C-alpha positions in Angstrom: 27.9 -12.4 20.7 25.0 -14.6 21.9 22.3 -13.4 24.2 22.7 -14.4 27.9 20.3 -17.2 28.8 18.2 -14.8 31.0 17.7 -12.5 28.0 16.8 -15.1 25.4 13.1 -14.4 25.3 11.9 -16.3 22.2 8.8 -14.5 20.9 7.3 -13.4 17.6 4.5 -10.9 18.4 2.9 -8.5 20.6 -0.6 -7.4 19.6 -1.2 -4.1 21.5 -2.7 -1.6 19.0 0.1 0.5 17.8 2.3 1.0 14.7 5.5 -0.9 14.6 8.9 -0.1 13.0 11.5 -2.8 12.2 15.0 -2.2 10.9 17.8 -4.7 10.2 20.2 -5.7 7.6 19.3 -8.3 4.9 19.3 -11.8 6.2 19.2 -11.1 10.0 15.7 -12.3 10.7 13.3 -9.5 9.8 11.3 -11.6 7.4 11.0 -14.5 9.9 9.8 -12.0 12.5 7.1 -10.7 10.1 6.0 -14.2 9.1 5.6 -15.2 12.8 3.9 -12.0 13.7 1.3 -12.6 10.9 1.0 -16.3 11.8 0.2 -15.5 15.4 -2.1 -12.7 14.5 -5.6 -14.0 15.2 -7.2 -10.9 13.6 -7.5 -9.6 10.1 -4.5 -8.4 8.1 -2.8 -7.8 4.8 0.8 -8.8 4.1 2.7 -7.0 1.2 5.8 -8.9 0.3 8.2 -7.4 -2.3 10.4 -10.5 -2.3 7.8 -13.3 -2.5 9.2 -15.9 -0.2 7.4 -14.8 2.9 4.1 -14.5 1.0 4.4 -18.1 -0.3 5.2 -19.4 3.2 2.2 -17.7 4.7 -0.1 -18.9 1.9 1.2 -22.4 2.5 0.4 -22.1 6.2 -2.8 -20.2 6.7 -6.1 -19.7 5.1 -6.0 -16.4 3.1 -6.6 -14.7 -0.1 -3.3 -15.2 -1.9 -2.8 -12.6 -4.7 0.0 -13.2 -7.2 -0.1 -10.2 -9.6 2.5 -11.8 -11.9 0.1 -14.7 -12.6 -1.4 -13.5 -15.9 -3.6 -16.6 -16.2 -5.4 -16.0 -13.0 -5.9 -12.2 -12.9 -7.3 -10.5 -9.8 -8.7 -7.1 -10.7 -7.8 -4.0 -8.7 -9.4 -0.9 -10.2 -8.9 1.8 -7.6 -11.3 4.1 -9.5 -14.3 1.9 -9.5 -17.4 2.5 -7.3 -15.8 5.1 -5.1 -18.4 7.1 -3.0 -18.5 10.7 -4.2 -17.4 12.2 -0.8 -14.1 10.2 -1.0 -13.3 10.7 -4.7 -11.0 13.8 -4.1 -9.0 11.8 -1.6 -8.7 8.8 -3.9 -7.6 11.1 -6.7 -4.9 12.6 -4.5 -3.7 9.2 -3.3 -3.5 7.8 -6.8 -1.5 10.9 -8.0 0.8 10.5 -4.9 1.4 6.8 -5.9 2.4 7.8 -9.4 4.6 10.6 -8.0 6.4 8.1 -5.6 7.4 6.0 -8.6 8.2 8.7 -11.2 9.2 11.6 -9.0 12.4 12.2 -10.9 10.5 13.3 -14.0 7.6 15.0 -12.3 6.2 18.5 -12.7 3.3 20.7 -11.6 1.5 20.6 -15.0 1.8 16.8 -15.2 0.4 16.5 -11.7 -2.5 18.9 -12.4 -3.6 17.1 -15.6 -3.2 13.7 -14.0 -5.3 14.7 -10.9 -8.1 16.1 -13.1 -8.0 13.0 -15.3 -8.3 10.7 -12.4 -11.0 12.8 -10.8 -13.1 12.7 -13.9 -12.7 9.0 -14.4 -13.8 8.5 -10.8 -17.1 10.1 -11.7 -17.4 7.6 -14.5 -16.3 4.4 -13.0 -13.4 4.4 -15.4 -9.9 3.0 -14.9 -6.4 4.4 -15.0 -6.0 2.7 -18.4 -8.7 5.1 -19.7 -6.5 8.2 -19.2 -4.9 8.2 -22.7 -8.4 8.0 -24.3 -9.6 10.8 -22.1 -6.8 13.1 -23.1 -6.8 12.3 -26.9 -10.5 11.5 -27.8 -12.8 14.5 -27.6 -15.9 12.3 -27.9 -14.9 10.2 -24.9 -14.1 13.4 -22.9 -17.5 14.8 -23.7 -19.2 11.6 -22.6 -17.3 11.7 -19.3 -18.3 15.3 -18.7 -22.0 14.5 -18.9 -22.3 13.4 -15.2 -20.8 16.7 -14.1 -23.2 18.7 -16.3 -26.2 16.8 -14.8 -24.9 17.4 -11.3 -24.5 21.1 -11.9 -28.0 21.4 -13.4 -29.4 19.8 -10.3 -27.1 21.8 -8.0 -25.5 24.9 -9.5 -23.6 25.5 -6.2 -21.8 22.2 -6.4 -18.3 23.8 -6.4 -16.3 20.5 -6.6 -18.2 19.5 -9.8 -17.9 23.0 -11.1 -14.1 23.1 -10.6 -13.7 19.7 -12.4 -15.8 20.8 -15.3 -14.1 24.2 -15.6 -10.7 22.6 -15.9 -11.7 20.7 -19.0 -13.8 23.5 -20.5 -11.6 26.5 -19.8 -8.1 25.2 -19.1 -7.6 22.0 -21.1 -9.8 23.0 -24.1 -8.1 26.4 -24.3 -4.7 24.8 -25.1 -3.6 25.1 -28.7 -3.0 21.7 -30.4 0.8 22.0 -30.1 0.6 23.2 -26.5 -1.8 20.5 -25.6 0.4 17.8 -27.2 3.3 19.0 -25.1 1.2 19.1 -21.9 -0.2 15.6 -22.2 2.9 13.9 -23.5 4.4 13.2 -20.1 1.1 11.9 -18.8 0.6 9.6 -21.8 4.2 8.4 -21.4 3.7 7.4 -17.8 0.2 5.9 -18.1 1.2 4.3 -21.4 3.7 2.2 -19.5 0.8 0.8 -17.5 -1.3 -0.1 -20.6 1.8 -1.7 -22.3 2.5 -3.9 -19.2 0.7 -7.2 -19.6 0.4 -7.6 -15.8 -0.9 -4.2 -14.9 -3.2 -3.8 -17.9 -5.1 -6.9 -16.8 -5.2 -5.9 -13.1 -6.2 -2.2 -13.4 -9.1 -2.6 -15.8 -11.7 -4.2 -13.4 -12.2 -4.7 -9.7 -12.7 -8.1 -8.3 -11.3 -7.6 -4.8 -12.9 -5.4 -2.1 -10.4 -3.9 0.3 -13.1 -2.6 2.6 -14.7 -6.0 2.8 -11.3 -7.6 3.7 -10.8 -5.1 6.5 -14.4 -5.2 7.9 -15.1 -8.9 7.6 -12.0 -10.3 9.2 -10.3 -11.6 6.1 -6.6 -12.0 5.4 -4.8 -10.9 2.2 -1.3 -12.0 1.3 0.2 -10.3 -1.8 3.3 -11.5 -3.6 4.8 -8.3 -5.0 8.1 -9.9 -6.0 10.1 -7.4 -7.9 11.9 -10.3 -9.7 8.6 -11.5 -11.1 6.7 -8.2 -11.6 9.5 -5.8 -12.3 10.5 -3.0 -10.0 8.1 -0.2 -11.1 5.0 -2.4 -11.3 5.7 -3.8 -7.9 6.2 -0.4 -6.4 3.1 1.1 -8.0 0.8 -1.8 -7.0 2.2 -1.6 -3.5 1.7 2.1 -3.2 -1.9 1.8 -4.6 -2.6 -1.0 -2.1 -1.3 1.0 0.9 -3.4 4.0 -0.2 -6.4 1.7 -0.7 -6.2 0.3 2.8 -5.8 3.8 4.2 -8.9 4.9 2.3 -10.8 1.9 3.5 -9.8 2.7 7.1 -11.1 6.2 6.8 -14.3 4.8 5.3 -14.9 3.4 8.8 -15.6 6.9 10.1 -19.4 6.2 10.4 -18.8 2.9 12.2 -18.7 3.1 16.0 -15.1 2.7 17.3 -15.9 -0.5 19.2 -17.3 -2.1 16.1 -14.3 -1.4 13.9 -12.3 -4.7 13.5 -8.6 -4.3 14.3 -6.6 -4.7 11.1 -2.9 -5.0 10.6 -1.1 -4.0 7.4 2.4 -5.6 7.1 4.7 -3.8 4.6 8.2 -5.1 4.1 10.6 -2.7 2.4 7.9 -0.1 3.0 10.0 2.8 1.6 9.2 1.5 -1.9 5.5 2.0 -1.3 5.4 5.2 0.7 3.8 8.2 -1.0 4.0 11.8 0.1 0.8 11.4 2.1 2.3 8.6 4.2 2.6 10.8 7.3 -1.2 11.4 7.2 -1.8 7.7 6.9 0.4 7.0 9.9 -1.2 9.8 12.0 -4.8 9.0 11.1 -4.9 5.2 10.7 -5.0 4.1 14.4 -8.2 6.0 15.1 -9.8 3.6 12.5 -8.0 0.6 14.1 -5.5 0.2 11.3 -2.1 -0.7 12.6 1.0 -0.6 10.3 4.0 -3.0 10.7 6.8 -1.4 8.6 10.1 -3.0 7.9 13.2 -2.0 6.0 17.1 -2.4 6.0 18.8 0.9 6.7 18.0 4.6 7.4 19.5 5.8 4.2 16.5 4.4 2.4 14.2 6.9 4.0 13.9 10.6 3.0 14.0 12.9 6.0 10.3 13.7 6.0 9.3 10.0 5.8 11.7 9.1 8.6 10.3 11.9 10.8 6.7 10.7 10.1 7.6 7.1 11.0 9.6 7.9 14.1 6.9 10.4 15.3 4.0 7.9 15.0 5.2 4.4 15.7 4.7 3.0 19.2 7.0 0.0 18.8 10.7 0.0 17.7 12.5 -3.2 16.8 16.1 -3.4 15.7 17.9 -6.4 14.4 21.6 -6.2 13.5 22.3 -2.9 11.8 25.3 -1.0 10.5 27.6 1.4 12.3 26.0 4.5 10.7 22.5 3.7 11.9 23.3 2.2 15.3 23.8 5.5 17.2 20.5 6.8 15.9 18.5 3.7 16.6 20.1 3.3 20.0 18.9 6.7 21.0 15.4 5.8 19.8 15.4 2.6 21.8 16.9 4.1 24.9 18.9 2.7 27.8 20.2 0.0 28.1 20.4 -0.5 24.3 23.7 0.7 22.9 25.1 1.2 19.4 27.7 -1.5 20.0 25.0 -4.1 21.0 22.9 -3.3 17.9 26.0 -3.8 15.7 26.9 -7.1 17.4 23.5 -8.8 17.4 23.4 -12.3 15.9 20.9 -13.5 13.4 17.4 -13.7 14.8 18.3 -11.5 17.8 16.8 -8.0 18.2 16.1 -5.2 20.6 12.6 -3.9 21.2 11.0 -0.9 22.9 7.4 0.2 22.9 5.2 2.5 24.8 4.5 -0.3 27.3 7.8 -2.3 27.2 11.1 -1.0 28.4 14.0 -1.7 26.0 14.9 -5.4 26.0 16.5 -8.0 23.8 14.7 -11.1 22.4 15.1 -13.9 20.0 12.6 -14.5 17.2 10.5 -17.6 17.1 11.7 -20.3 14.7 11.1 -19.9 10.9 7.6 -21.0 10.1 7.1 -24.4 8.5 4.5 -24.8 5.7 1.5 -27.0 6.1 0.9 -27.9 2.5 -2.0 -25.5 1.9 -0.5 -23.5 -0.9 -2.2 -25.3 -3.8 -5.6 -25.3 -2.1 -5.3 -21.6 -1.2 -4.4 -20.7 -4.8 -7.4 -22.6 -6.2 -9.8 -21.1 -3.7 -8.5 -17.6 -4.5 -8.7 -18.2 -8.2 -12.3 -19.4 -7.9 -13.5 -16.4 -6.0 -11.4 -13.4 -7.1 -10.1 -13.8 -10.7 -11.6 -11.5 -13.3 -13.2 -14.2 -15.4 -15.0 -15.7 -12.4 -16.2 -12.4 -10.9 -17.1 -10.7 -14.2 -19.3 -13.7 -15.1 -21.0 -13.7 -11.7 -21.2 -9.9 -11.5 -21.0 -10.4 -7.7 -18.7 -7.5 -6.7 
């Protein structure tokens, strides 16, 4: 069923500050909508694409930082533990652990989580990387070296309870484990982190940091990331995506000392967002807008969202957009959109047609703008990204 002529509003984007939620079956126009929304966005943004096609189209069309993690010849470093201000370290540690848990939740346990959290926390104090966790857990000399900053902090300030708690874990919990008990305790952690070290893509990316997420947000830059599961593998794609979402949330919270009017609006586009959502996603959604970070979240059907994630999304987004969806989802989404949207109309939508409702727009139908056409910029964008952000270039200049 085609839209009546008076309801064929061709459009791609509305830029009121609010989170947006987009649902629709595969191949109905979601990606085209996201591409056009980003193309028309005159502000700063990041675009996380788990498929790859949209990322390449955007990089061929606009000036941006184009990150292709699967390109092992031009490695952009993303060490989430490097140069983190001390007041934010406990938050980063929690977000990193949440990212791991989102990927490996089926084989998770409280002891694994506690050891991993303390390992990440200690490495944050030492500008380490996630790849250093195995050495931290198996090399007593390296562990002693990493504990020195905590000892020095406690000598200067014996009432530093955070430093004391971290030190006490290693001295009184970890060190008290008998060899066999310790081996059993660290084995799951070594197994998980060992997969990172063994992965040629992740091992190159996670060692150093050559990209500054805060700078991207605060200086009006654009980052497009090709997280293609076909090129990276499913788990590396999901882990990098989860770490990136957490990094942008942390960078947004780092704006707390910047006056609201001076915080640049920033949009984070996340297609198939359920793959990158950690257990602190509800906090990200509820806190992000005060720091002028808007999320545009897209996926295919409600069954992909755990109940708590669905509640967090529905409770915090200001804009709902539905392309063609299945009969199970249609009644739920129709209720969220409100009259005059009906389940039958959502089921019968044609490709590139959608319903929209926001806090300032009554429910209405629209057609997306046409698919974007490239402008032949891809090769130049790649070369510029490589020259500024790959590890060999940045490590030689020491400019990050």
